[in-house]
OpenMM code with the backbone's topology and positions (N, CA, C; nanometers):
from openmm import Vec3, app, unit

residues = "MET LEU LYS HIS TYR ASN ILE THR ALA LYS GLY LYS VAL GLN GLY VAL TRP TYR ARG LYS SER THR GLN GLU LYS ALA ASN GLU ILE GLY ILE LYS GLY PHE VAL LYS ASN GLN SER ASP GLY SER VAL TYR ILE GLU ALA GLU GLY ASN GLU ASP GLN LEU LYS SER LEU LEU GLU TRP CYS ALA GLN GLY PRO GLN PHE ALA ILE VAL GLU ASP VAL SER PHE THR ARG GLY ASP ILE ARG SER PHE GLU GLN PHE ASP ILE LEU HIS".split()
positions = [
    Vec3(0.0833, -0.1192, 0.0000),
    Vec3(0.0000, 0.0000, 0.0000),
    Vec3(0.0879, 0.1258, 0.0000),
    Vec3(0.0596, 0.2161, -0.0908),
    Vec3(0.1366, 0.3390, -0.1054),
    Vec3(0.1085, 0.4338, 0.0108),
    Vec3(0.2175, 0.4901, 0.0654),
    Vec3(0.2071, 0.5873, 0.1744),
    Vec3(0.2901, 0.7100, 0.1389),
    Vec3(0.2596, 0.8209, 0.2052),
    Vec3(0.3290, 0.9476, 0.1821),
    Vec3(0.3844, 0.9973, 0.3153),
    Vec3(0.5145, 1.0267, 0.3177),
    Vec3(0.5794, 1.0822, 0.4367),
    Vec3(0.6353, 1.2199, 0.4046),
    Vec3(0.6175, 1.3133, 0.4981),
    Vec3(0.6844, 1.4432, 0.4967),
    Vec3(0.7968, 1.4322, 0.5997),
    Vec3(0.9208, 1.4392, 0.5540),
    Vec3(1.0376, 1.4133, 0.6383),
    Vec3(1.1208, 1.5405, 0.6510),
    Vec3(1.1686, 1.5690, 0.7718),
    Vec3(1.2598, 1.6804, 0.7943),
    Vec3(1.3858, 1.6269, 0.8626),
    Vec3(1.5002, 1.6587, 0.8033),
    Vec3(1.6297, 1.6215, 0.8611),
    Vec3(1.6992, 1.7494, 0.9077),
    Vec3(1.7479, 1.7476, 1.0325),
    Vec3(1.8150, 1.8642, 1.0899),
    Vec3(1.9571, 1.8277, 1.1298),
    Vec3(2.0419, 1.9299, 1.1340),
    Vec3(2.1823, 1.9124, 1.1686),
    Vec3(2.2668, 1.9734, 1.0589),
    Vec3(2.3849, 1.9168, 1.0364),
    Vec3(2.4692, 1.9617, 0.9251),
    Vec3(2.4277, 1.8804, 0.8024),
    Vec3(2.3218, 1.9290, 0.7360),
    Vec3(2.2637, 1.8544, 0.6248),
    Vec3(2.2610, 1.9351, 0.4945),
    Vec3(2.3133, 2.0563, 0.4986),
    Vec3(2.3265, 2.1345, 0.3758),
    Vec3(2.4742, 2.1523, 0.3451),
    Vec3(2.5065, 2.1480, 0.2150),
    Vec3(2.6456, 2.1639, 0.1729),
    Vec3(2.7282, 2.0374, 0.1902),
    Vec3(2.6610, 1.9230, 0.2082),
    Vec3(2.7317, 1.7953, 0.2282),
    Vec3(2.6770, 1.6864, 0.1354),
    Vec3(2.6149, 1.7286, 0.0242),
    Vec3(2.5593, 1.6366, -0.0750),
    Vec3(2.4407, 1.5567, -0.0217),
    Vec3(2.3708, 1.6092, 0.0767),
    Vec3(2.2567, 1.5377, 0.1346),
    Vec3(2.1438, 1.5207, 0.0326),
    Vec3(2.1105, 1.6275, -0.0406),
    Vec3(2.0004, 1.6179, -0.1372),
    Vec3(2.0316, 1.5173, -0.2478),
    Vec3(2.1483, 1.5269, -0.3064),
    Vec3(2.1856, 1.4356, -0.4151),
    Vec3(2.1913, 1.2915, -0.3650),
    Vec3(2.2475, 1.2712, -0.2490),
    Vec3(2.2567, 1.1367, -0.1917),
    Vec3(2.1181, 1.0814, -0.1588),
    Vec3(2.0279, 1.1686, -0.1125),
    Vec3(1.8904, 1.1257, -0.0853),
    Vec3(1.8224, 1.0835, -0.2149),
    Vec3(1.8436, 1.1604, -0.3199),
    Vec3(1.7861, 1.1248, -0.4498),
    Vec3(1.8382, 0.9887, -0.4965),
    Vec3(1.9674, 0.9667, -0.4839),
    Vec3(2.0261, 0.8387, -0.5252),
    Vec3(1.9679, 0.7230, -0.4440),
    Vec3(1.9542, 0.7398, -0.3129),
    Vec3(1.8973, 0.6354, -0.2274),
    Vec3(1.7509, 0.6107, -0.2628),
    Vec3(1.6758, 0.7177, -0.2823),
    Vec3(1.5340, 0.7040, -0.3174),
    Vec3(1.5187, 0.6272, -0.4488),
    Vec3(1.5995, 0.6604, -0.5472),
    Vec3(1.5933, 0.5896, -0.6757),
    Vec3(1.6311, 0.4430, -0.6597),
    Vec3(1.7294, 0.4168, -0.5752),
    Vec3(1.7754, 0.2794, -0.5511),
    Vec3(1.6643, 0.1924, -0.4909),
    Vec3(1.5847, 0.2495, -0.4009),
    Vec3(1.4822, 0.1697, -0.3327),
    Vec3(1.3414, 0.1895, -0.3891),
    Vec3(1.3265, 0.2746, -0.4920),
    Vec3(1.1982, 0.2897, -0.5594),
    Vec3(1.1036, 0.3924, -0.5001),
    Vec3(1.1583, 0.4913, -0.4300),
    Vec3(1.0781, 0.5987, -0.3710),
    Vec3(1.0583, 0.7100, -0.4743),
    Vec3(0.9399, 0.7687, -0.4748),
    Vec3(0.9091, 0.8854, -0.5581),
    Vec3(0.8864, 1.0045, -0.4665),
    Vec3(0.9158, 1.1264, -0.5159),
    Vec3(0.8929, 1.2461, -0.4361),
    Vec3(0.9941, 1.3538, -0.4677),
    Vec3(1.0374, 1.4271, -0.3638),
    Vec3(1.1372, 1.5322, -0.3837),
    Vec3(1.2115, 1.5608, -0.2539),
    Vec3(1.3230, 1.6306, -0.2692),
    Vec3(1.4037, 1.6766, -0.1564),
    Vec3(1.4431, 1.8208, -0.1837),
    Vec3(1.4444, 1.9042, -0.0782),
    Vec3(1.4874, 2.0431, -0.0961),
    Vec3(1.5438, 2.0976, 0.0339),
    Vec3(1.6326, 2.1961, 0.0206),
    Vec3(1.6866, 2.2670, 0.1362),
    Vec3(1.5826, 2.3653, 0.1874),
    Vec3(1.5830, 2.3848, 0.3188),
    Vec3(1.4963, 2.4832, 0.3816),
    Vec3(1.5815, 2.6015, 0.4282),
    Vec3(1.5202, 2.7176, 0.4417),
    Vec3(1.5944, 2.8378, 0.4823),
    Vec3(1.6496, 2.8275, 0.6242),
    Vec3(1.5941, 2.7381, 0.7066),
    Vec3(1.6429, 2.7230, 0.8446),
    Vec3(1.7611, 2.6275, 0.8557),
    Vec3(1.8121, 2.5776, 0.7419),
    Vec3(1.9273, 2.4878, 0.7435),
    Vec3(1.8911, 2.3402, 0.7413),
    Vec3(1.7626, 2.3093, 0.7500),
    Vec3(1.7190, 2.1697, 0.7449),
    Vec3(1.6973, 2.1264, 0.5992),
    Vec3(1.6697, 1.9987, 0.5822),
    Vec3(1.6335, 1.9437, 0.4518),
    Vec3(1.4946, 1.8836, 0.4645),
    Vec3(1.4091, 1.9130, 0.3668),
    Vec3(1.2705, 1.8662, 0.3660),
    Vec3(1.2517, 1.7673, 0.2516),
    Vec3(1.1865, 1.6567, 0.2818),
    Vec3(1.1649, 1.5504, 0.1838),
    Vec3(1.0172, 1.5128, 0.1844),
    Vec3(0.9596, 1.4987, 0.0673),
    Vec3(0.8292, 1.4338, 0.0540),
    Vec3(0.8551, 1.3054, -0.0214),
    Vec3(0.8119, 1.1935, 0.0354),
    Vec3(0.8446, 1.0622, -0.0193),
    Vec3(0.7215, 0.9737, -0.0231),
    Vec3(0.7080, 0.8984, -0.1328),
    Vec3(0.5992, 0.8028, -0.1456),
    Vec3(0.6530, 0.6659, -0.1817),
    Vec3(0.6030, 0.5660, -0.1119),
    Vec3(0.6425, 0.4283, -0.1346),
    Vec3(0.5664, 0.3397, -0.0381),
    Vec3(0.6026, 0.2126, -0.0347),
    Vec3(0.5378, 0.1247, 0.0626),
    Vec3(0.6079, 0.1393, 0.1983),
    Vec3(0.5537, 0.0745, 0.2994),
    Vec3(0.6053, 0.0886, 0.4368),
    Vec3(0.7534, 0.0518, 0.4471),
    Vec3(0.7934, -0.0590, 0.3844),
    Vec3(0.9336, -0.1023, 0.3906),
    Vec3(1.0265, -0.0036, 0.3219),
    Vec3(0.9853, 0.0487, 0.2064),
    Vec3(1.0671, 0.1466, 0.1348),
    Vec3(1.0849, 0.2729, 0.2180),
    Vec3(0.9763, 0.3210, 0.2768),
    Vec3(0.9831, 0.4434, 0.3558),
    Vec3(1.0647, 0.4235, 0.4829),
    Vec3(1.0528, 0.3080, 0.5448),
    Vec3(1.1338, 0.2782, 0.6631),
    Vec3(1.2823, 0.2792, 0.6270),
    Vec3(1.3146, 0.2197, 0.5130),
    Vec3(1.4533, 0.2181, 0.4661),
    Vec3(1.5042, 0.3594, 0.4405),
    Vec3(1.4210, 0.4441, 0.3798),
    Vec3(1.4615, 0.5827, 0.3543),
    Vec3(1.4816, 0.6575, 0.4860),
    Vec3(1.3927, 0.6395, 0.5822),
    Vec3(1.4078, 0.7063, 0.7122),
    Vec3(1.5376, 0.6646, 0.7810),
    Vec3(1.5695, 0.5367, 0.7754),
    Vec3(1.6954, 0.4892, 0.8344),
    Vec3(1.8141, 0.5547, 0.7665),
    Vec3(1.8069, 0.5648, 0.6334),
    Vec3(1.9172, 0.6289, 0.5606),
    Vec3(1.9264, 0.7768, 0.5982),
    Vec3(1.8118, 0.8452, 0.6057),
    Vec3(1.8103, 0.9883, 0.6381),
    Vec3(1.8747, 1.0166, 0.7739),
    Vec3(1.8614, 0.9248, 0.8673),
    Vec3(1.9199, 0.9423, 1.0003),
    Vec3(2.0723, 0.9360, 0.9961),
    Vec3(2.1272, 0.8707, 0.8946),
    Vec3(2.2728, 0.8639, 0.8768),
    Vec3(2.3217, 0.9715, 0.7806),
    Vec3(2.2563, 0.9790, 0.6637),
    Vec3(2.2947, 1.0754, 0.5612),
    Vec3(2.4252, 1.0374, 0.4946),
    Vec3(2.4728, 1.1240, 0.4056),
    Vec3(2.5995, 1.0989, 0.3375),
    Vec3(2.7194, 1.1178, 0.4304),
    Vec3(2.8349, 1.0890, 0.3796),
    Vec3(2.9582, 1.0830, 0.4590),
    Vec3(2.9835, 1.2054, 0.5472),
    Vec3(2.9652, 1.3259, 0.4956),
    Vec3(3.0030, 1.4457, 0.5704),
    Vec3(2.8874, 1.5102, 0.6466),
    Vec3(2.7699, 1.4493, 0.6409),
    Vec3(2.6545, 1.5025, 0.7150),
    Vec3(2.6664, 1.4676, 0.8638),
    Vec3(2.6108, 1.5540, 0.9460),
    Vec3(2.5953, 1.5265, 1.0890),
    Vec3(2.4470, 1.5459, 1.1187),
    Vec3(2.3731, 1.4364, 1.1142),
    Vec3(2.2279, 1.4419, 1.1311),
    Vec3(2.1962, 1.4395, 1.2803),
    Vec3(2.1281, 1.5430, 1.3258),
    Vec3(2.0919, 1.5538, 1.4666),
    Vec3(1.9511, 1.5041, 1.4937),
    Vec3(1.8628, 1.5164, 1.3950),
    Vec3(1.7230, 1.4760, 1.4159),
    Vec3(1.6552, 1.4505, 1.2819),
    Vec3(1.5730, 1.3466, 1.2760),
    Vec3(1.4872, 1.3202, 1.1604),
    Vec3(1.3467, 1.2990, 1.2136),
    Vec3(1.2525, 1.3744, 1.1610),
    Vec3(1.1126, 1.3589, 1.2005),
    Vec3(1.0279, 1.3428, 1.0752),
    Vec3(0.9096, 1.2829, 1.0927),
    Vec3(0.8203, 1.2695, 0.9782),
    Vec3(0.6755, 1.2713, 1.0224),
    Vec3(0.5922, 1.3108, 0.9288),
    Vec3(0.4475, 1.3022, 0.9446),
    Vec3(0.3930, 1.2356, 0.8197),
    Vec3(0.2780, 1.1747, 0.8331),
    Vec3(0.2130, 1.1153, 0.7170),
    Vec3(0.1354, 1.2238, 0.6437),
    Vec3(0.1274, 1.2093, 0.5119),
    Vec3(0.0553, 1.3070, 0.4316),
    Vec3(-0.0319, 1.2386, 0.3279),
    Vec3(-0.0945, 1.3199, 0.2458),
    Vec3(-0.1812, 1.2694, 0.1397),
    Vec3(-0.0984, 1.2300, 0.0177),
    Vec3(-0.1390, 1.1238, -0.0487),
    Vec3(-0.0710, 1.0760, -0.1691),
    Vec3(-0.0774, 1.1829, -0.2774),
    Vec3(0.0372, 1.2099, -0.3401),
    Vec3(0.0444, 1.3091, -0.4476),
    Vec3(0.0805, 1.2455, -0.5813),
    Vec3(0.1107, 1.1171, -0.5814),
    Vec3(0.1409, 1.0419, -0.7054),
    Vec3(0.2553, 1.1038, -0.7857),
    Vec3(0.3705, 1.1187, -0.7193),
    Vec3(0.4894, 1.1690, -0.7872),
    Vec3(0.5322, 1.0719, -0.8971),
    Vec3(0.5932, 1.1245, -1.0026),
    Vec3(0.6387, 1.0417, -1.1148),
    Vec3(0.7829, 0.9939, -1.0960),
    Vec3(0.8618, 1.0704, -1.0203),
    Vec3(1.0029, 1.0394, -0.9997),
    Vec3(1.0476, 1.1046, -0.8700),
    Vec3(1.1776, 1.1018, -0.8426),
    Vec3(1.2303, 1.1679, -0.7235),
    Vec3(1.3201, 1.2819, -0.7685),
    Vec3(1.2812, 1.4046, -0.7344),
    Vec3(1.3501, 1.5243, -0.7818),
    Vec3(1.4220, 1.5979, -0.6701),
    Vec3(1.5214, 1.6760, -0.7098),
    Vec3(1.5860, 1.7733, -0.6213),
    Vec3(1.5265, 1.9085, -0.6569),
    Vec3(1.4640, 1.9734, -0.5596),
    Vec3(1.4075, 2.1064, -0.5830),
    Vec3(1.5025, 2.2120, -0.5273),
    Vec3(1.5013, 2.3280, -0.5913),
    Vec3(1.5907, 2.4379, -0.5499),
    Vec3(1.5105, 2.5562, -0.5029),
] * unit.nanometer
topology = app.Topology()
chain = topology.addChain("A")
for resn in residues:
    res = topology.addResidue(resn, chain)
    for name in ("N", "CA", "C"):
        topology.addAtom(name, app.Element.getBySymbol(name[0]), res)
């Protein structure tokens, strides 16, 4: 069953390839949606997939890429938007 998560990652998550790495991970596990930087220094992700895919993405988000220092990852459930792919928004 398709689910939608709104995810926020906080910490040192900008300027460390977090968005690109998130896109690569999402594509690897079959997640659709987008990732973008927020003005407060966090990264915001909207992701759609099944429960296992989303759990895998959340676990990855808590680690992030090599130079990230993730302090917190939170999520809420949202309405399905039927994304076609996983994009990086600017």
